[in-house]
C-alpha positions as CSV (number, residue, x, y, z in Angstrom):
1,M,89.0,131.4,241.0
2,T,87.5,132.3,237.6
3,L,84.8,130.4,235.8
4,A,87.4,129.2,233.3
5,Q,89.5,127.8,236.2
6,L,86.4,126.2,237.7
7,K,85.7,124.5,234.4
8,T,89.2,123.1,234.3
9,L,88.9,121.9,237.9
10,L,85.6,120.2,237.2
11,S,87.0,118.6,234.0
12,S,89.4,116.7,236.2
13,T,86.5,114.5,237.2
14,Q,86.7,113.0,233.6
15,L,83.0,113.9,233.2
16,P,81.7,116.1,230.4
17,V,81.5,119.7,231.6
18,V,79.7,122.7,230.1
19,Y,78.8,126.2,231.2
20,R,75.0,126.7,231.3
21,A,73.9,124.4,228.4
22,W,75.1,122.2,225.6
23,E,75.2,124.0,222.2
24,T,74.6,120.7,220.3
25,D,73.5,117.3,221.4
26,E,74.2,116.7,225.1
27,P,76.3,113.7,226.0
28,S,75.0,110.7,227.8
29,L,74.7,110.9,231.6
30,P,76.5,111.5,233.8
31,Y,77.7,115.1,233.1
32,I,78.2,118.4,234.8
33,V,76.6,121.8,234.0
34,F,77.7,124.9,235.9
35,L,76.4,128.4,235.9
36,A,76.8,131.7,237.7
37,T,73.6,132.6,239.5
38,G,74.2,136.3,240.2
39,S,76.5,138.2,242.6
40,D,77.0,138.3,246.4
41,N,79.5,141.1,246.7
42,F,80.8,142.6,249.9
43,A,80.2,146.4,249.8
44,A,80.5,149.4,252.0
45,D,80.8,153.1,251.6
46,N,79.2,152.9,248.1
47,R,81.9,150.6,246.9
48,V,82.4,146.9,246.2
49,Y,85.4,145.6,248.2
50,H,85.2,141.9,247.4
51,K,83.4,140.4,244.4
52,R,81.8,137.0,244.9
53,T,79.9,135.0,242.3
54,P,77.5,132.3,243.4
55,V,77.7,129.3,241.1
56,D,75.6,126.2,240.9
57,V,77.5,123.1,239.9
58,E,74.9,120.6,238.7
59,L,75.7,116.9,238.4
60,Y,73.2,114.9,236.4
61,T,73.1,111.0,236.7
62,R,70.7,108.4,235.5
63,E,70.9,106.5,238.8
64,K,72.0,107.5,242.2
65,S,75.8,107.3,242.1
66,P,77.6,107.9,245.4
67,D,81.0,107.3,243.6
68,T,80.3,110.0,241.0
69,E,79.2,112.4,243.7
70,A,82.4,111.6,245.7
71,A,84.5,112.3,242.7
72,V,82.9,115.8,242.3
73,E,83.2,116.5,246.0
74,A,86.9,115.4,246.0
75,V,87.6,117.9,243.3
76,L,85.8,120.7,245.1
77,D,87.6,119.7,248.3
78,S,91.0,119.9,246.6
79,V,90.8,123.7,246.5
80,P,89.5,126.1,249.1
81,I,85.8,126.0,248.1
82,V,83.0,125.8,250.6
83,W,80.0,124.0,249.1
84,A,76.4,123.0,250.0
85,K,74.7,120.1,248.3
86,T,71.0,119.4,247.4
87,E,69.5,116.6,245.5
88,T,66.3,116.1,243.5
89,Y,64.9,113.7,241.0
90,L,63.7,115.1,237.7
91,E,60.7,113.0,236.8
92,D,60.4,114.4,233.3
93,E,64.1,113.7,232.5
94,K,64.2,110.5,234.5
95,C,67.5,111.5,236.2
96,F,69.0,112.8,239.4
97,E,70.2,116.4,239.7
98,I,72.7,117.0,242.5
99,I,73.4,120.7,242.9
100,Y,76.6,122.0,244.6
101,E,76.2,125.6,245.6
102,I,79.6,127.4,245.7
103,E,81.1,130.9,245.4
104,V,84.0,131.9,243.3
């Protein structure tokens, strides 16, 4: 899956989606930001055999929203993506940040 395909997939949640950051004014919460965080390639014999890109899919909500999280998780579960989830509250922003760690 490419990053463009991931954006299309995440957009099916009906939430605003952007790669890395909003160029202009960000929309009201909730929304999704996703970004590649590096590479985790499989290599041997001085060669990369399989390219993998770790990606953080960040869901931002004003209040804890199990329904919104379930919508994101349903979309991720609709394709063969393994994900891990962490949650934090951003005191300065007064919102929740739910991070889904995946690889594409």
